[in-house]
N, C-alpha and C positions, 0 to 999 in steps of 0.2 A: 556556478551559482546554484546552491542547493547541495546539502550534504547527505543525501540518501544513497541508494545503491549506484546510480549512474554518476552523480557528482563526486562522491567520495572516491570511486575507482578511477575516474579521470584525473583527479588531483593527485592521487597516489602514484599513478603510472607516469605522470608528466612532470612531477616536481623536480626531477633531476635534469630535465631537458629545457624547461621554461621557468620563468619567474611566475609561479602559480599563486593566485589568491583564491581561497575558498570562502565564499560568502554563504552564511547559513543563519537561520533564525535560532538554532540550538547549538550547543557546544559539543555535541557528540554524534557519532554514527550509531544507528540503531537497526538491529535485525528485525524489521517490522513483521515478518511472518511468524515470529515467536511471541508477539506481545499478548496474544489472547490468553496464554498460560498465566500471565501475571494476575489475572482475576482470581485464579485458584491458588497460585504460588507467588505471592508478592515478591519474594526473594529472587525470583527468576529474572526480574528486570535488570539487575546488575550483570547478569550473565550475557545479556544481548545488547549491551551498550559499551561503547569505548569512546573516550574523548578524542576529538579530532587531532589534538596536539600530540596524542600518544602514538598515532600511526603515520602522521605527516611530519617528516623530519626537516624539510626545507620550506614547504609552502607556508604562506602567510594566511592566517585565519581571521576573518572579519565577522563579528557577530552582529546581526541586524536584519531588518526587514527591508527588502528592496522596494522602493517607491516607483521607479521607472528605469528604463534603459534606452539608449540610442545606439547608433552604430559605433560609438567610440567610448562610451562611459556607462557605468552603473551608478545609480543615484540611491543613496541610503540616508534618509533624513537630509541633513545639510552637507553630507559627505559625498564626494565624487571619486570614483575609482576608474581610472583610464585603462583600457585594454586594447590589445592587438587582436586577440581571439576571445570569444565568449562561448561557454557551453551553458545553455539554459536547462537546468534540471530541477525545476521548482516543484515537481510532483503534483499531488492532488490532496484534497481534504474533504471531510464530510460537511455538507452544508444543507442539513435537512430543514424543512419548514417548521418542524416542531422543536421548540427550544424551551425546555423546562428544567428546573434544578435537579430533579430526580431521574432524568432520562440521560443515559450514558452513550457517548459516541464510541461505537465498538471498534474503532481503528485508532484510538488515541491511548497510548500507554499510560499516561498520567491519569486519565479518566478511569481506566480499568483498574489501576492501582488503588485509587481512592474508593472504588466501588466494592472492593473485597469485603470490608466490614458490613456494608449494607447488604451484600449478597448473602452473607451468613445468616442474617436475620429475616430475609425475604423468603416467602413460600411460593408465590405466584410470579413467574418471570415471563415477560413478553420480549420476543426478538422480532424486530421488524425487518424483513428481508431474508430470503433464502439463498443468497449467493455464497461464495466461499467463506466470507467472514461470518455470516450468520450461522451456517451449519457447523463451522469449527467451534464457534462460541457455544452453540447448543450442545455439542459433543463434550466440550470441556465441563460444562455445568452438570449435564446428565450423568456422566461417568464418575463424577466426584461427589455428587449430592443426590442420593436416591429419594430424598424427601422433597425435592423441588418440583413444582408443577410448571413445566416449560412449554410455552406455545410459540411456534413460528408462524408468522403471517407473511405469505409470499404472493406477490402479484402474478407470478408466472404459473404455467401449468405443471411444472416440476421444479424440484430444487436444483441448484447449480445448472441452469438450463443450457448454458453454453458447453457443458461437458458431455461426455458420452452418456447415452441413456442408461447403460449398465451402471455407470457411476452413480447417477441420480437414484436408481432403484436401490442400490446397496445402501446408500446414505439414508434414504427414507426408512428402509427396514431397520437399519442400525439404530436410528434415533427412536423409532416407534417402539422397538424392543426395550428401550431404556425409559419409556414413559413419556417421550416428547410428543406433544400434539402438533399436528401440521395442518394449517389452513391454506390451501392453494387457491389460485385465481381470486385472491382477495387483496385489498389494499387498505391500510389505515389512512383515513381521510379526515377524521375529526378527533379532537381531544378536549375533554372537559377540564381536566387538570392532570397532574403527573401520574395519576393512578387509573383514570378512566378514558378508554379509547373507543372510537366508533369506526367500523369499517365501511367501505363502499356499499357492501351488501346489507348493512344495517345491524351487523353483529356488535353487541356491546361487550367490551372486555374490561374487566377490573383486575388490576395487578398490583404487586408491591414494588416492582422494579421493571424498567423497560430499557432495551438496548436498540439503538439505531444502527443498522448495517446496510443502509441504502443511501442514495443521494450523493455519491462521490462526484466531485467536480474538480477540474484542473485549476491550479493556482496560476491565474493568468492576468490578474489586475494590473501588474506592473507593465504589461505589454500594451495596454489599451492606448496610452498616450501617443506612442510613436509607431507601433506595429499592429494596429487593429486589423489591417488588411492581411496580416499573416496569421490571423486566427480564424478557425472555422466557426460555424454558427453555435457550437457548444463550448467554445473557448479553448479548444485544443490548438496547439501550434502546428501550422502547416509546414512540412519539411519536404525536401526533395529526396532522391534515393541515396544521397550522401549524408543525410541528416542535417543539412544546412537549411536555414530559413530560405524560402524561395526568393531567389534574386539577391541574396546577401551571402557572400562567400565566407566572411569571418565570424558568423554567428551560427552555432549549432544548437540543437536541442535533443534531449534524450529523456527516457523514462515515461512516467505516467502523463506528462504534459503534451506529448506529441500525438498527432492525428493518425498514426499508423494503425491499421485495422488488425489488431492482435490482442491477446490477453495482457492486461497490465500487471505483469509479474516482476519480481526481483530478477529472475533469470533473464528476461527480455531486456530489462533496464541495463544489466551488465553487458549484454550483447551490444546494445546501443553504444555504451561507453567504449567498448573495444574498437568499434568502427570509428568513433570520433577521435580516439587517441591516434589511430593509424592516419586518419585524414588530416589532423592538425600537424603531425610530423611531415606528411606528404606536402602540405601547403608550404611549410617552412623550408623544406629541402628541394622543392620542385619535383616531387614524386607523383605517382598516379593515385588518384583518389579511389577508395573502395566503396562499393555500393552495399547498402544494408538490404538484406533479403528476408522477408517474413517466411518463417517455416514452422511447422508443427514441432513442438518440443515436449518432452515428457514433463509431467509435474506430479507433485505428491500433495495429497490432502490429509491433514491430521484429523483424527476422530478420537480426541483424548490423547493421553500420553502413550497408550499401548496398542493403538489401532490406527489404521490409515488406509488410503487408497493410492495406488500408483496407476497413472493413466498415460498412455502414449498412443494417440489415434484410437483404433478400435481395440487395442490391447489394454485390458484392465485387470488388476489383481489387488486383493485387499487382505488385511490382516496385520500381524506384528511386523513383518518385513518392511512394508512401506513406512510404518511408524519409526522403525530403526533408521531407514534411509533419510527421513525428514530430520531426525535428531542429528545424524552425521552431517547433513548439509548445513544445519545451523552451527554446529561446532566448527566445521571446516571454514565457514565464512568468517566467524569471529576470530579464529586462529590466523586467518589470512590478514586480518587487520591488527594482529598483535595481541588479541585477548587470549591469555593463557588460563587454563582451568586446573 
């Protein structure tokens, strides 16, 4: 249930062993780490999407929004889909308190695609949030448009605060060298209209365009009816070490939706998927279940098309090589799903 990194990979790997049904609200798989480039290059969107039907050869695809689930069925509107095993991979979405026509959700490809024309006309740009999405977006804009006045407002003491301090320092210097202004330890709390913002410290900000890159929440509404006890206080699904819902052997969960304490990345979502694939086969054949173990993994941050940062623990290096690595990861992922270039 869900056609992102975890759900798509589970369906792809199991469709020849089980009668697989993939339920998703969209008809395609999307390489979400690459969507920010669409605001600069709208044509990039087609390179990071592939229809579910083009990489799934046997699995059934059901398009729709899940209303609820129980231990045996998934409910989509008036439709019921019975299952023996279920993998919940519903992901997360942006749910900010600010909802205005001219404010763009920075993690939604369609929003970014439509924002391209507006960006070309805008001079003053506000990015709310200095996490991975916010800084990658600032880098894309500042490296492609030297005439834009870009401001990041971040509530933390440093950008990408969960990363290595060396990574944060490099990013801050990189962005400042390209004219990006950074306001740390501040938070946007008020809005007069889509162009006027007020921070907690009383700063008044007037812009032509604003991007939201905070407020990510798990998509858990369908769980509330029958599995509210399996949600933590923030709406994440509680799972055991085998990625099963606690006390329920035939329902698994993976990706951004689960309460495992680690970065919500595509790489980790695929690691969850591999564990679930193994454990579903083990349950069916009477084998031994495999535990999921949190571990530090390398990751790459894009700073425009030709610069980036590679981080693995305390090891950090930046420049063109990480940008090339990021590009290769994107291309390899899409080729894996059958998208040829």
